C-alpha positions, -999 to 999 in steps of 0.1 A, spaced: -556 -167 -142 -539 -196 -123 -506 -212 -132 -522 -241 -151 -541 -218 -174 -510 -197 -180 -491 -229 -190 -519 -240 -213 -519 -206 -231 -481 -207 -234 -483 -241 -250 -510 -228 -274 -489 -199 -285 -460 -222 -293 -482 -246 -312 -495 -219 -336 -460 -209 -348 -461 -211 -387 -451 -245 -398 -440 -237 -433 -403 -241 -424 -409 -277 -412 -423 -293 -444 -438 -316 -417 -404 -331 -409 -394 -337 -372 -372 -352 -347 -373 -367 -312 -349 -351 -288 -350 -377 -260 -316 -393 -254 -318 -422 -229 -287 -436 -213 -271 -467 -229 -269 -498 -208 -233 -505 -197 -240 -542 -201 -238 -556 -237 -271 -567 -251 -288 -556 -219 -325 -547 -222 -331 -509 -221 -353 -493 -194 -389 -486 -203 -393 -449 -215 -415 -427 -194 -445 -413 -214 -444 -376 -217 -473 -352 -215 -490 -335 -244 -498 -299 -234 -514 -287 -266 -550 -273 -265 -576 -262 -291 -586 -226 -296 -621 -232 -284 -610 -246 -251 -627 -219 -229 -639 -240 -200 -633 -234 -163 -599 -238 -146 -613 -271 -132 -620 -285 -167 -586 -274 -179 -570 -291 -150 -590 -323 -158 -579 -321 -195 -543 -317 -184 -546 -348 -163 -560 -367 -193 -532 -354 -216 -505 -363 -191 -517 -399 -193 -512 -401 -231 -478 -413 -243 -459 -389 -266 -465 -396 -303 -434 -411 -319 -447 -421 -354 -463 -400 -382 -493 -408 -403 -469 -416 -431 -452 -442 -409 -420 -425 -399 -412 -436 -364 -386 -417 -343 -364 -442 -325 -345 -431 -294 -307 -430 -299 -288 -440 -268 -268 -412 -253 -275 -390 -282 -249 -407 -304 -240 -400 -340 -249 -431 -360 -228 -435 -392 -237 -467 -411 -264 -493 -413 -264 -530 -422 -292 -556 -421 -283 -592 -414 -298 -623 -431 -325 -626 -404 -337 -591 -410 -322 -575 -379 -307 -540 -384 -272 -531 -370 -255 -497 -368 -222 -482 -355 -216 -448 -339 -189 -422 -336 -188 -430 -299 -175 -464 -308 -205 -486 -302 -220 -515 -323 -257 -514 -318 -284 -540 -327 -321 -533 -331 -340 -558 -310 -374 -547 -323 -380 -521 -296 -347 -505 -288 -310 -503 -298 -290 -529 -278 -252 -526 -274 -232 -555 -289 -197 -541 -286 -178 -510 -275 -146 -504 -296 -134 -473 -277 -127 -454 -309 -151 -439 -335 -167 -464 -358 -178 -455 -394 -186 -487 -412 -203 -521 -407 -209 -551 -430 -214 -588 -424 -220 -620 -442 -244 -633 -416 -257 -624 -381 -227 -642 -366 -200 -629 -390 -198 -591 -388 -170 -566 -396 -169 -530 -382 -142 -504 -388 -131 -469 -378 -103 -452 -361 -93 -424 -337 -96 -388 -347 -65 -367 -354 -67 -330 -350 -34 -326 -369 -45 -349 -397 -16 -371 -389 -12 -407 -403 -29 -427 -375 -36 -464 -376 -73 -474 -378 -92 -504 -364 -110 -534 -378 -131 -556 -356 -144 -590 -365 -175 -603 -346 -181 -640 -346 -200 -664 -324 -229 -688 -321 -256 -661 -319 -258 -624 -324 -261 -618 -287 -229 -637 -279 -205 -624 -305 -168 -622 -296 -149 -594 -313 -113 -597 -325 -92 -567 -336 -73 -566 -368 -47 -539 -376 -56 -513 -402 -32 -489 -417 -56 -459 -416 -91 -452 -404 -117 -475 -420 -142 -454 -439 -164 -480 -456 -170 -517 -457 -189 -539 -482 -186 -575 -493 -202 -605 -511 -194 -634 -487 -175 -643 -456 -143 -646 -477 -148 -616 -500 -149 -584 -480 -138 -549 -491 -128 -518 -472 -115 -483 -477 -89 -468 -454 -80 -431 -454 -69 -401 -433 -96 -378 -420 -87 -351 -447 -65 -354 -477 -42 -324 -477 -16 -336 -502 -16 -360 -531 11 -379 -513 -12 -387 -483 -18 -424 -481 -51 -442 -488 -59 -478 -494 -85 -502 -508 -83 -534 -487 -96 -569 -495 -103 -597 -471 -100 -632 -488 -104 -654 -457 -83 -663 -427 -58 -684 -447 -56 -659 -476 -22 -648 -491 -16 -619 -515 -33 -626 -548 -49 -659 -536 -83 -667 -552 -84 -634 -571 -67 -634 -605 -70 -596 -607 -49 -589 -575 -15 -603 -585 0 -570 -576 -14 -570 -540 11 -559 -513 18 -580 -483 -11 -588 -460 -18 -562 -433 -36 -587 -410 -49 -622 -412 -65 -625 -446 -65 -587 -453 -46 -575 -484 -38 -541 -499 -54 -541 -533 -34 -531 -563 -58 -503 -570 -44 -485 -540 -13 -476 -560 -28 -476 -595 -52 -448 -585 -36 -422 -562 -67 -410 -544 -84 -405 -510 -107 -435 -510 -141 -431 -493 -173 -451 -501 -172 -486 -514 -203 -505 -527 -214 -529 -554 -236 -558 -564 -211 -586 -567 -174 -596 -571 -174 -583 -607 -192 -551 -599 -175 -530 -572 -175 -492 -571 -153 -468 -550 -158 -430 -548 -127 -410 -539 -110 -376 -540 -86 -379 -569 -54 -358 -572 -53 -329 -596 -19 -318 -584 0 -319 -551 -26 -299 -531 -58 -300 -552 -82 -330 -552 -114 -336 -572 -141 -362 -572 -131 -396 -587 -151 -428 -592 -135 -462 -601 -152 -494 -611 -140 -531 -608 -153 -555 -633 -142 -587 -653 -112 -580 -675 -122 -606 -701 -92 -628 -693 -106 -646 -662 -97 -618 -637 -108 -584 -627 -96 -549 -634 -102 -514 -620 -108 -484 -643 -121 -449 -640 -158 -450 -646 -174 -416 -639 -195 -390 -656 -177 -368 -681 -184 -332 -671 -171 -297 -674 -184 -288 -639 -163 -289 -608 -159 -324 -593 -166 -325 -555 -148 -344 -528 -177 -359 -509 -191 -383 -534 -215 -410 -524 -230 -438 -546 -255 -466 -547 -260 -495 -572 -293 -513 -578 -278 -537 -604 -248 -541 -626 -265 -518 -651 -280 -492 -628 -260 -468 -605 -265 -435 -588 -237 -411 -578 -244 -379 -558 -223 -348 -553 -198 -358 -579 -199 -323 -594 -211 -288 -586 -217 -258 -608 -198 -225 -605 -222 -214 -578 -215 -245 -557 -249 -262 -563 -246 -300 -564 -257 -325 -590 -266 -362 -589 -259 -386 -618 -278 -416 -629 -258 -442 -648 -274 -468 -671 -255 -495 -689 -267 -516 -719 -236 -539 -720 -236 -555 -686 -218 -527 -668 -189 -523 -693 -198 -487 -701 -224 -463 -687 -245 -434 -701 -248 -407 -675 -277 -383 -670 -269 -353 -649 -296 -338 -625 -294 -307 -604 -298 -315 -567 -324 -287 -566 -348 -311 -584 -352 -330 -551 -362 -298 -533 -328 -295 -515 -312 -261 -514 -275 -254 -521 -252 -283 -513 -273 -303 -489 -276 -336 -509 -251 -361 -497 -266 -396 -492 -290 -419 -512 -307 -452 -505 -335 -472 -520 -346 -504 -536 -346 -494 -573 -344 -465 -598 -380 -457 -590 -378 -460 -553 -350 -437 -542 -345 -418 -510 -321 -388 -506 -310 -368 -476 -282 -346 -465 -267 -324 -438 -300 -307 -430 -318 -339 -425 -347 -333 -449 -358 -365 -466 -370 -367 -502 -384 -397 -521 -383 -403 -559 -412 -426 -571 -401 -426 -607 -422 -395 -616 -415 -368 -590 -397 -361 -557 -418 -359 -526 -411 -346 -491 -410 -373 -464 -436 -364 -438 -413 -372 -409 -424 -347 -382 -445 -360 -353 -457 -325 -344 -456 -307 -378 -436 -279 -362 -400 -291 -355 -381 -302 -386 -355 -329 -388 -324 -309 -389 -297 -334 -379 -271 -345 -405 -281 -378 -421 -252 -403 -427 -269 -434 -441 -302 -447 -455 -311 -484 -457 -343 -494 -476 -357 -529 -479 -391 -519 -492 -416 -490 -492 -426 -497 -456 -392 -506 -443 -367 -477 -444 -341 -468 -419 -324 -434 -417 -296 -426 -392 -274 -396 -384 -264 -372 -356 -286 -382 -327 -311 -395 -353 -327 -428 -360 -359 -430 -381 -377 -461 -391 -404 -460 -418 -431 -486 -414 -466 -490 -428 -486 -457 -426 -509 -455 -397 -536 -438 -418 -532 -452 -454 
């Protein structure tokens, strides 16, 4: 048997490995180099060969060679029948957060410190911060905030970074740095003069470790300006950025911030139980009835153990999801659905075991979607699930039905059933319309 035939049989042996572990989820391992020029067009990827053969391929060596030549001419498949397309991640970066601008263009940031913009065919570099970035949000394609900060192996108090990108077009943004007291963990806002951020240390060891909720009220803003609920704000940390009074009212390690409007903002955090023990905490900002706004604890009441890595998502003022807020005695996670009938003043919480999604153990950590009946969930193992209002379904994300998506997922952005982005560790998936409906 010649070398070509031996290669073909080796490929066949690999192809018939049982696929039960995959649940038809997959990943693309290619990691092209990132252009050193901002907004430079990426090089055209080289199609890879497909070496798989069928069991009844028993022709001569000549016919095998001919088949191999035909297979080599075919580009590697990058999208599944369900519409999940595997997008190359430049330099194998870890992508942490997603944001879509008003024109429909998707942006992301990476732990390598890059701001990347999807141009329709590839990620294009817009800016390199030089330190890990974890958050992005903007009011328009030419008004974008990103944040992050350097890592600290000793968990020391190290200043973070905020960058403001402005310009006449997305391709010509100029980035200005603003000082941040700690690493920026999350960004969210309602307008160019109403932007929120959380700033925390990498790990909260003691209840005395600092953490902040920051509020941007515009370049000319002063403490308390334009926000009747922030009269207790501390001095500005930078042009227009204030330390919100919730930072001292709630001693916690603030993480994720999200909402639906100025009067509906949520923050998940690690609250202090004592000097060295933290537990999950969720606070909510809403109208106080006197023309201002007030923060209050607004989380499920539970006898289970609150976790530290809480994540949330709101679909309206009266519909919110919180994942990983609690675990049972065995360490298995829950997610909670909150429904309000009084415009978000109070919520009734329904607790669900994460195992309902098909996830094992504690692997549920991030959610995204367009509504209570269109919810996506993922976690450290990368396996995606979809809730359609009736049941959870496995996302068919593998292009070869053999290799599962195993990378950690950090964010999900959904605009509709055929427009979903998922990013994580060397991972970028884009769900489009199914190829075989």
